[in-house]
C-alpha positions in Angstrom: 10.2 27.2 11.9 10.3 23.8 10.2 13.4 22.9 8.3 12.8 20.7 5.2 15.2 18.7 3.2 14.4 17.7 -0.3 15.9 14.7 -1.9 17.5 15.6 -5.2 18.5 12.7 -7.5 21.0 13.0 -10.4 20.5 10.7 -13.4 23.7 8.9 -14.4 22.6 9.0 -18.0 21.5 12.5 -18.8 23.1 14.1 -15.6 19.9 16.0 -14.9 18.6 16.6 -11.3 15.2 15.6 -10.1 13.2 16.3 -6.9 12.4 12.8 -5.6 12.5 9.3 -6.9 9.0 9.4 -8.5 9.9 12.1 -10.9 13.3 10.5 -11.6 11.5 7.3 -12.5 9.0 9.2 -14.7 11.8 10.7 -16.8 13.0 7.2 -17.9 11.0 5.6 -20.8 11.3 2.5 -23.0 11.6 -1.2 -22.4 14.6 -2.1 -20.2 14.4 -5.8 -21.2 15.0 -4.8 -24.8 17.7 -2.3 -23.9 15.5 0.6 -25.3 15.4 2.5 -22.0 16.3 6.2 -22.4 15.9 9.6 -20.7 13.1 11.9 -21.8 14.1 15.1 -23.6 13.5 18.5 -22.0 10.7 19.0 -24.4 9.1 15.7 -23.4 9.5 16.6 -19.7 7.8 20.0 -20.2 5.0 18.3 -22.3 4.4 16.0 -19.3 3.9 19.0 -17.1 7.2 19.1 -15.3 9.3 22.3 -14.8 12.8 23.3 -13.8 14.2 25.9 -11.4 17.6 26.8 -10.2 18.3 25.3 -6.8 21.3 24.7 -4.6 22.7 21.2 -4.9 25.3 19.9 -2.5 28.2 17.8 -3.8 30.5 16.0 -1.3 34.0 15.7 -2.7 36.7 14.1 -0.5 34.7 15.0 2.6 34.1 18.6 1.6 30.6 19.9 0.8 30.4 22.0 -2.3 27.1 23.8 -3.0 26.3 24.7 -6.6 23.3 26.1 -8.3 21.8 23.6 -10.8 18.6 23.3 -12.8 16.4 20.8 -10.9 13.2 19.2 -12.4 10.1 19.2 -10.3 6.4 18.5 -10.6 4.4 21.7 -10.1 1.1 19.8 -9.4 2.7 17.7 -6.7 4.3 20.8 -5.1 0.9 22.6 -5.1 -0.8 19.6 -3.4 1.9 19.4 -0.7 1.7 23.2 -0.1 -2.1 23.0 0.3 -1.8 20.0 2.7 0.7 21.8 4.9 -1.0 25.2 4.8 -4.4 23.6 5.6 -3.2 22.7 9.1 -1.8 26.2 9.6 -5.2 27.7 8.6 -7.0 25.5 11.1 -4.6 26.5 13.9 -5.2 30.2 13.1 -9.0 29.9 13.2 -9.0 28.4 16.8 
């Protein structure tokens, strides 16, 4: 069995969690040079096709790992593409 680790990034501004740096970057909008940068609202994130789910997030406080369930934003399209890519190899192995 393959064990996977997913990078979860927390925004310092809105405190939301994101699966991966690409989605984290996508939730920030506006011109940084004009100090107009902001986080997208939940409604804007949903309109862009992103979704949330409750996932365990590990915090390390004074060397102690503390797991907590948090809402984590993810990209359903990217998840589906990854699932197809990984399952494709498994299907080919089964046919041999």
